[in-house]
N, CA, C and O atoms as a MOPAC input file, in Angstrom:
PM7 MOZYME 1SCF
protein

 N     79.40400 1    95.96100 1   110.37100 1
 C     80.39400 1    96.88500 1   109.15300 1
 C     80.71100 1    95.94000 1   107.70800 1
 O     81.42200 1    94.99500 1   108.04700 1
 N     80.48300 1    95.90400 1   106.56800 1
 C     80.72500 1    95.68500 1   105.63700 1
 C     82.01000 1    96.28300 1   104.99500 1
 O     82.18400 1    97.50100 1   104.95600 1
 N     83.06800 1    95.22900 1   104.40100 1
 C     84.24900 1    95.71300 1   104.56700 1
 C     84.51200 1    97.29600 1   103.75000 1
 O     85.34100 1    98.03300 1   104.28300 1
 N     83.51000 1    98.00700 1   101.93600 1
 C     83.38500 1    99.03700 1   102.13600 1
 C     83.90300 1    99.37000 1   103.47800 1
 O     85.04700 1    99.59900 1   103.87100 1
 N     82.43400 1    99.32900 1   104.25100 1
 C     82.37600 1   101.15700 1   105.50900 1
 C     83.45400 1   101.00500 1   105.90400 1
 O     84.34300 1   101.83300 1   106.10100 1
 N     83.41300 1    98.97900 1   106.16200 1
 C     86.16600 1    99.39100 1   107.34400 1
 C     86.70700 1   100.48100 1   106.33000 1
 O     86.68300 1   101.69900 1   106.51000 1
 N     87.09300 1    99.95000 1   105.46600 1
 C     88.11800 1   100.30100 1   103.99900 1
 C     87.44800 1   102.61900 1   104.60600 1
 O     88.12800 1   103.61800 1   104.84000 1
 N     86.34900 1   102.44500 1   104.59200 1
 C     86.40800 1   104.12800 1   104.88400 1
 C     86.34300 1   104.46900 1   106.22000 1
 O     86.23000 1   105.67600 1   106.43100 1
 N     86.38600 1   103.67500 1   107.26600 1
 C     86.65600 1   104.46300 1   107.95400 1
 C     88.04600 1   104.52800 1   108.46600 1
 O     88.52800 1   105.36500 1   109.23000 1
 N     88.64600 1   103.42600 1   107.87300 1
 C     90.65700 1   103.69900 1   108.67900 1
 C     90.62100 1   104.06600 1   106.94900 1
 O     91.28100 1   103.32700 1   106.21800 1
 N     89.85500 1   105.19000 1   106.34400 1
 C     90.66900 1   105.79200 1   105.59400 1
 C     91.28300 1   106.95400 1   105.82400 1
 O     92.39000 1   107.47900 1   105.71200 1
 N     89.48100 1   107.33000 1   106.41600 1
 C     89.05400 1   108.40000 1   106.69500 1
 C     90.38500 1   109.06300 1   108.85600 1
 O     90.84000 1   110.12800 1   109.27500 1
 N     90.37100 1   107.96400 1   109.24900 1
 C     91.48600 1   107.72400 1   110.69900 1
 C     92.53000 1   107.83400 1   109.90200 1
 O     92.89600 1   109.00200 1   109.78000 1
 N     93.34100 1   106.81500 1   109.12900 1
 C     94.15100 1   107.42100 1   108.72300 1
 C     94.92600 1   108.82500 1   108.16800 1
 O     96.10100 1   109.00600 1   108.48900 1
 N     94.20600 1   109.81600 1   107.31100 1
 C     93.70500 1   110.60700 1   107.11600 1
 C     94.23300 1   111.31500 1   108.43700 1
 O     95.45200 1   111.41700 1   108.30000 1
 N     93.98700 1   111.64700 1   109.19900 1
 C     93.74700 1   112.16400 1   110.63900 1
 C     95.51100 1   112.11900 1   111.47800 1
 O     95.85300 1   112.65300 1   112.53300 1
 N     96.34700 1   111.25600 1   110.49400 1
 C     97.52700 1   110.55200 1   111.23400 1
 C     98.57300 1   111.67800 1   111.29900 1
 O     99.32100 1   111.95500 1   110.36200 1
 N     98.56000 1   112.23100 1   112.35300 1
 C     99.77000 1   113.34300 1   111.99500 1
 C    101.47400 1   112.99900 1   112.60900 1
 O    102.41800 1   113.78900 1   112.64400 1
 N    101.42700 1   111.12200 1   113.17700 1
 C    102.43000 1   111.12500 1   113.70300 1
 C    103.08200 1   109.91200 1   111.74900 1
 O    102.62700 1   108.96500 1   111.10600 1
 N    104.48800 1   110.98400 1   111.66100 1
 C    104.48000 1   109.36300 1   111.19100 1
 C    105.33700 1   108.18500 1   111.42800 1
 O    105.15500 1   107.24400 1   110.65600 1
 N    106.27200 1   108.04700 1   112.38000 1
 C    106.21500 1   106.71800 1   112.01600 1
 C    104.85400 1   105.75700 1   112.50800 1
 O    105.13000 1   104.55800 1   112.55700 1
 N    103.77700 1   106.02400 1   112.78800 1
 C    102.62100 1   105.57600 1   112.37400 1
 C    102.40100 1   105.19400 1   111.11900 1
 O    102.02800 1   104.07800 1   110.75700 1
 N    102.73100 1   106.52100 1   110.16700 1
 C    102.73700 1   106.25100 1   108.58700 1
 C    103.29000 1   105.24500 1   108.04000 1
 O    103.00400 1   104.14600 1   107.56500 1
 N    103.96400 1   105.76300 1   108.18900 1
 C    105.00500 1   104.18200 1   107.14400 1
 C    105.60100 1   103.42200 1   108.19200 1
 O    106.76100 1   103.69700 1   108.49800 1
 N    105.04300 1   102.57800 1   108.74700 1
 C    104.39200 1   101.32300 1   110.13100 1
 C    103.32000 1   101.03000 1   109.32500 1
 O    103.66600 1   100.15600 1   108.53000 1
 N    102.43900 1   101.28300 1   109.20200 1
 C    101.27400 1   100.89500 1   108.33600 1
 C    101.38700 1   100.62500 1   107.07300 1
 O    100.57100 1    99.86400 1   106.55500 1
 N    102.85700 1   101.43500 1   106.01400 1
 C    102.90200 1   101.11300 1   105.13800 1
 C    103.58100 1    99.87600 1   104.50900 1
 O    103.40500 1    98.99500 1   103.66700 1
 N    104.45400 1   100.33300 1   105.41100 1
 C    105.13800 1    98.42600 1   105.40700 1
 C    104.53900 1    96.98200 1   105.68000 1
 O    104.80400 1    95.82800 1   105.34200 1
 N    103.03000 1    98.02600 1   106.93700 1
 C    102.76600 1    96.70000 1   106.83300 1
 C    101.95900 1    96.04700 1   105.60700 1
 O    102.03600 1    94.84700 1   105.34300 1
 N    101.18900 1    96.94800 1   104.89900 1
 C    100.61000 1    96.94400 1   104.18900 1
 C    101.10100 1    96.02900 1   102.73200 1
 O    100.47700 1    95.18400 1   102.08900 1
 N    102.63300 1    96.66300 1   102.52200 1
 C    103.26100 1    95.77800 1   101.68700 1
 C    104.06300 1    94.78700 1   101.67100 1
 O    105.05200 1    94.48900 1   101.00000 1
 N    103.47900 1    94.30900 1   102.53000 1
 C    104.11900 1    93.26400 1   103.50600 1
 C    103.02100 1    91.45800 1   102.68200 1
 O    103.07900 1    90.47400 1   101.94400 1
 N    102.06800 1    92.40300 1   103.78400 1
 C    100.62100 1    91.83700 1   103.44100 1
 C    100.42700 1    91.43000 1   101.95700 1
 O    100.20700 1    90.34300 1   101.42200 1
 N    100.59900 1    92.77900 1   101.45000 1
 C     99.83400 1    92.41900 1    99.65200 1
 C    101.17300 1    91.18300 1    99.82900 1
 O    100.81800 1    90.05400 1   100.17000 1
 N    102.57300 1    91.42600 1    99.60500 1
 C    103.72500 1    90.19900 1    98.68700 1
 C    103.29300 1    88.90700 1    99.56100 1
 O    103.20900 1    87.82300 1    98.98300 1
 N    103.04500 1    88.99800 1   100.81100 1
 C    102.78400 1    86.94700 1   101.59000 1
 C    101.05600 1    87.44900 1   100.81500 1
 O    100.74800 1    86.27100 1   100.63800 1
 N     99.86600 1    88.19000 1   100.29400 1
 C     99.12900 1    87.46200 1    98.92200 1
 C     99.28500 1    87.32900 1    97.81000 1
 O     98.23700 1    87.04800 1    97.23000 1
 N     99.90300 1    87.37900 1    97.36100 1
 C    100.11600 1    87.57000 1    96.52400 1
 C    101.18900 1    85.67700 1    96.53100 1
 O    100.76600 1    84.55300 1    96.26200 1
 N    102.70400 1    86.17400 1    96.99400 1
 C    103.25700 1    84.66200 1    97.83300 1
 C    102.40500 1    83.97200 1    97.30900 1
 O    102.53000 1    83.55600 1    96.15700 1
 N    100.82400 1    83.59100 1    98.46700 1
 C    101.01500 1    81.94500 1    98.82400 1
 C     99.39800 1    82.55800 1    97.53500 1
 O     98.50700 1    81.76900 1    97.84900 1
 N     98.87300 1    83.41700 1    96.51500 1
 C     98.80100 1    82.46100 1    95.09600 1
 C     99.29400 1    82.25800 1    94.16000 1
 O     98.52300 1    82.33700 1    93.20300 1
 N    100.63900 1    81.92500 1    93.83700 1
 C    101.36300 1    82.11900 1    93.28000 1
 C    102.19300 1    80.28400 1    93.66600 1
 O    103.42100 1    80.30300 1    93.58200 1
 N    101.72000 1    79.24300 1    93.94600 1
 C    101.26900 1    77.49400 1    94.55700 1
 C    102.59300 1    76.65000 1    93.46900 1
 O    102.40700 1    76.99100 1    92.30100 1
 N    103.41700 1    75.99500 1    93.56800 1
 C    103.85700 1    75.34200 1    92.36100 1
 C    102.77400 1    74.52200 1    92.42200 1
 O    102.16800 1    74.24500 1    93.45700 1
 N    102.41100 1    73.96000 1    90.86000 1
 C    101.33800 1    72.80300 1    90.14800 1
 C    102.67000 1    71.46200 1    89.96300 1
 O    103.83500 1    71.45000 1    89.56600 1
 N    101.74300 1    70.49600 1    90.47500 1
 C    101.60300 1    68.96400 1    90.89600 1
 C    102.11900 1    68.59600 1    89.45500 1
 O    101.39300 1    68.98900 1    88.54100 1
 N    103.15900 1    67.96400 1    89.13500 1
 C    103.23000 1    66.89600 1    87.64500 1
 C    102.23500 1    66.85400 1    86.80200 1
 O    102.22300 1    67.05100 1    85.58700 1
 N    101.07600 1    66.47700 1    87.81700 1
 C     99.61200 1    65.97900 1    87.03600 1
 C     99.22100 1    66.46400 1    87.03500 1
 O     98.24300 1    66.09800 1    86.38300 1
 N     98.97400 1    68.23700 1    87.63600 1
 C     98.86900 1    69.56500 1    86.82200 1
 C     98.63900 1    69.69100 1    86.21400 1
 O     97.57800 1    69.77400 1    85.59400 1
 N    100.38000 1    69.83600 1    86.00100 1
 C    101.54400 1    70.09200 1    85.05800 1
 C    101.12000 1    69.28300 1    83.78800 1
 O    100.63200 1    69.98400 1    82.90100 1
 N    101.20500 1    68.01900 1    83.54300 1
 C    100.40300 1    66.79500 1    82.75300 1
 C     98.74400 1    67.13900 1    81.67900 1
 O     98.32400 1    66.85600 1    80.55700 1
 N     98.24700 1    67.94500 1    82.97700 1
 C     96.44100 1    68.28800 1    82.41300 1
 C     95.67300 1    68.90900 1    81.50300 1
 O     94.67000 1    68.62100 1    80.84900 1
 N     96.92900 1    70.53000 1    81.71400 1
 C     97.59900 1    71.63100 1    81.20800 1
 C     98.39700 1    71.39100 1    80.20100 1
 O     98.44600 1    72.43000 1    79.54200 1
 N     99.09900 1    70.51700 1    79.69100 1
 C     99.64500 1    70.00400 1    78.49700 1
 C     98.32600 1    69.01800 1    77.42300 1
 O     97.67400 1    69.32300 1    76.42300 1
 N     98.40000 1    68.01500 1    78.11200 1
 C     97.29500 1    67.76900 1    77.46800 1
 C     95.99600 1    68.94400 1    76.95000 1
 O     95.55300 1    69.21500 1    75.83400 1
 N     95.77100 1    69.28900 1    77.88400 1
 C     94.68100 1    69.86000 1    77.13300 1
 C     94.42500 1    71.12500 1    76.02400 1
 O     93.43200 1    71.44100 1    75.36800 1
 N     96.24900 1    71.88700 1    76.16000 1
 C     97.32700 1    72.25200 1    75.74600 1
 C     97.01500 1    72.17000 1    74.08900 1
 O     96.93900 1    73.08500 1    73.26900 1
 N     96.88700 1    70.93400 1    73.94600 1
 C     97.33600 1    70.13600 1    72.75400 1
 C     95.89100 1    69.68200 1    72.47400 1
 O     95.62600 1    69.96400 1    71.30500 1
 N     94.85900 1    69.09000 1    73.09200 1
 C     93.90600 1    69.56500 1    72.90200 1
 C     93.49900 1    70.46100 1    72.27000 1
 O     93.01700 1    70.36600 1    71.14200 1
 N     93.63000 1    71.41900 1    72.88400 1
 C     92.33000 1    72.66200 1    72.33900 1
 C     93.60700 1    73.42500 1    71.07200 1
 O     93.29700 1    74.59900 1    70.86900 1
 N     94.70900 1    73.05100 1    70.36700 1
 C     95.22900 1    73.34700 1    69.50100 1
 C     94.83200 1    72.30100 1    68.25300 1
 O     94.70800 1    72.82900 1    67.14800 1
 N     94.60600 1    70.73400 1    68.36000 1
 C     94.16700 1    70.28100 1    67.66900 1
 C     93.14700 1    70.12200 1    67.28500 1
 O     92.76100 1    69.39300 1    66.37000 1
 N     92.50500 1    70.90600 1    68.06200 1
 C     90.86800 1    71.71100 1    67.70800 1
 C     89.71400 1    72.46800 1    67.09500 1
 O     88.51100 1    72.48000 1    66.83600 1
 N     91.79900 1    73.58700 1    66.98400 1
 C     90.99700 1    74.55100 1    67.09400 1
 C     90.48500 1    76.09200 1    67.57900 1
 O     89.78900 1    77.08200 1    67.35200 1
 N     91.22500 1    75.56700 1    68.24200 1
 C     90.85200 1    76.67000 1    69.79700 1
 C     91.74800 1    77.03900 1    70.14200 1
 O     92.08700 1    76.36400 1    71.11400 1
 N     92.51800 1    77.87200 1    69.90500 1
 C     93.46600 1    78.67700 1    70.15200 1
 C     93.61400 1    80.35600 1    69.20600 1
 O     93.11200 1    80.66100 1    68.12400 1
 N     94.22800 1    80.92800 1    69.85300 1
 C     94.09600 1    82.34400 1    68.79200 1
 C     95.74700 1    82.80600 1    68.83100 1
 O     96.49300 1    82.73200 1    69.80800 1
 N     96.02800 1    83.22900 1    67.67100 1
 C     96.99700 1    83.37100 1    67.58600 1
 C     97.00600 1    84.99100 1    68.20600 1
 O     95.88300 1    85.47000 1    68.36400 1
 N     98.27500 1    85.93800 1    68.59600 1
 C     99.93000 1    86.71300 1    69.60700 1
 C     98.74500 1    87.50400 1    68.97600 1
 O     97.70300 1    87.86400 1    69.52300 1
 N     99.20400 1    87.70800 1    67.53800 1
 C     98.96000 1    88.92100 1    67.10500 1
 C     97.49900 1    89.40900 1    66.73800 1
 O     97.24600 1    90.61400 1    66.77500 1
 N     96.32600 1    88.27600 1    66.30400 1
 C     95.16200 1    88.92100 1    66.96800 1
 C     94.72800 1    88.87200 1    67.77800 1
 O     93.50600 1    88.85300 1    67.62700 1
 N     95.05900 1    88.82800 1    68.81900 1
 C     94.57300 1    88.74300 1    70.20800 1
 C     95.12900 1    90.19100 1    70.81400 1
 O     94.61400 1    90.57700 1    71.86300 1
 N     96.30700 1    91.11900 1    70.10400 1
 C     97.58500 1    92.22300 1    70.58900 1
 C     96.55700 1    93.12600 1    69.91300 1
 O     96.66300 1    94.31200 1    70.22200 1
 N     95.35900 1    92.74300 1    68.85500 1
 C     94.41200 1    93.31400 1    67.96700 1
 C     93.40600 1    94.16000 1    68.35000 1
 O     93.06700 1    95.32000 1    68.11600 1
 N     92.75400 1    92.55900 1    69.48600 1
 C     91.34000 1    92.97000 1    70.04000 1
 C     92.08900 1    93.94500 1    71.27500 1
 O     91.46800 1    94.79100 1    71.91900 1
 N     93.00300 1    93.74900 1    71.38700 1
 C     92.93400 1    94.39200 1    73.18800 1
 C     92.65100 1    95.94300 1    72.79700 1
 O     92.07100 1    96.08000 1    73.87400 1
 N     92.56400 1    97.00000 1    72.31800 1
 C     92.40300 1    98.52500 1    71.86900 1
 C     91.34800 1    98.48200 1    72.71500 1
 O     91.29600 1    99.23100 1    73.69100 1
 N     90.01800 1    97.24900 1    72.31600 1
 C     88.89800 1    97.09400 1    71.62800 1
 C     88.15300 1    97.12700 1    73.31500 1
 O     86.95900 1    97.20500 1    73.60600 1
 N     89.73900 1    97.00800 1    74.51500 1
 C     88.25900 1    96.08900 1    75.45100 1
 C     88.63800 1    97.05200 1    76.33000 1
 O     89.10300 1    96.51200 1    77.33300 1
 N     88.65200 1    98.56000 1    76.42400 1
 C     88.52300 1    99.37000 1    76.94100 1
 C     86.64900 1    99.65300 1    77.15900 1
 O     86.24100 1   100.63000 1    77.78800 1

Protein backbone atom coordinates (compact mmCIF):
# COMPACT_ATOMS: atom_id res chain seq x y z
CA UNK A 1 0.00 0.00 0.00
CA UNK A 2 1.48 3.37 -0.98
CA UNK A 3 1.65 6.40 1.31
CA UNK A 4 -1.42 8.09 -0.18
CA UNK A 5 -3.57 4.99 0.35
CA UNK A 6 -2.23 4.54 3.88
CA UNK A 7 -3.09 8.16 4.74
CA UNK A 8 -6.62 7.78 3.41
CA UNK A 9 -7.11 4.56 5.40
CA UNK A 10 -5.72 6.26 8.52
CA UNK A 11 -8.03 9.28 8.15
CA UNK A 12 -11.04 7.04 7.63
CA UNK A 13 -10.17 5.05 10.75
CA UNK A 14 -9.51 8.28 12.68
CA UNK A 15 -12.93 9.67 11.72
CA UNK A 16 -14.61 6.55 13.14
CA UNK A 17 -12.99 7.04 16.56
CA UNK A 18 -15.36 7.84 19.40
CA UNK A 19 -12.81 7.80 22.23
CA UNK A 20 -11.52 11.28 23.14
CA UNK A 21 -8.53 9.79 24.97
CA UNK A 22 -7.33 8.07 21.78
CA UNK A 23 -7.84 11.24 19.73
CA UNK A 24 -5.89 13.26 22.31
CA UNK A 25 -3.11 10.68 22.31
CA UNK A 26 -2.86 10.77 18.52
CA UNK A 27 -2.78 14.57 18.53
CA UNK A 28 0.00 14.54 21.11
CA UNK A 29 1.97 11.93 19.17
CA UNK A 30 1.60 13.90 15.93
CA UNK A 31 2.83 17.14 17.53
CA UNK A 32 5.75 15.35 19.17
CA UNK A 33 6.88 13.57 15.99
CA UNK A 34 6.56 16.73 13.88
CA UNK A 35 8.68 18.63 16.41
CA UNK A 36 11.30 15.84 16.43
CA UNK A 37 11.48 15.77 12.63
CA UNK A 38 11.79 19.55 12.47
CA UNK A 39 14.52 19.54 15.10
CA UNK A 40 16.44 16.80 13.25
CA UNK A 41 16.39 18.89 10.05
CA UNK A 42 18.11 21.81 11.81
CA UNK A 43 21.59 20.54 12.46
CA UNK A 44 24.40 22.85 13.48
CA UNK A 45 26.69 23.94 10.70
CA UNK A 46 30.39 23.15 11.06
CA UNK A 47 32.87 26.02 10.93
CA UNK A 48 34.10 24.64 7.61
CA UNK A 49 30.57 24.72 6.18
CA UNK A 50 30.11 28.22 7.56
CA UNK A 51 33.34 29.43 5.93
CA UNK A 52 32.30 27.92 2.57
CA UNK A 53 28.90 29.63 2.78
CA UNK A 54 30.49 33.00 3.60
CA UNK A 55 33.02 32.63 0.77
CA UNK A 56 30.22 31.77 -1.68
CA UNK A 57 28.14 34.74 -0.52
CA UNK A 58 31.09 37.09 -0.96
CA UNK A 59 31.76 35.69 -4.44
CA UNK A 60 28.08 36.07 -5.38
CA UNK A 61 28.13 39.67 -4.18
CA UNK A 62 31.29 40.50 -6.17
CA UNK A 63 29.77 39.01 -9.32
CA UNK A 64 26.37 40.69 -9.00
CA UNK A 65 24.48 37.48 -8.19
CA UNK A 66 22.32 39.10 -5.53
CA UNK A 67 18.77 40.38 -5.28
CA UNK A 68 17.84 43.34 -3.11
CA UNK A 69 15.23 42.55 -0.47
CA UNK A 70 12.94 45.26 -1.85
CA UNK A 71 13.08 43.68 -5.33
CA UNK A 72 12.31 40.27 -3.90
CA UNK A 73 9.37 41.63 -1.91
CA UNK A 74 8.00 43.19 -5.10
CA UNK A 75 8.12 39.79 -6.86
CA UNK A 76 6.29 37.87 -4.13
CA UNK A 77 2.74 38.85 -5.19
CA UNK A 78 3.43 37.33 -8.63
CA UNK A 79 4.19 33.89 -7.16
CA UNK A 80 0.56 32.81 -6.94
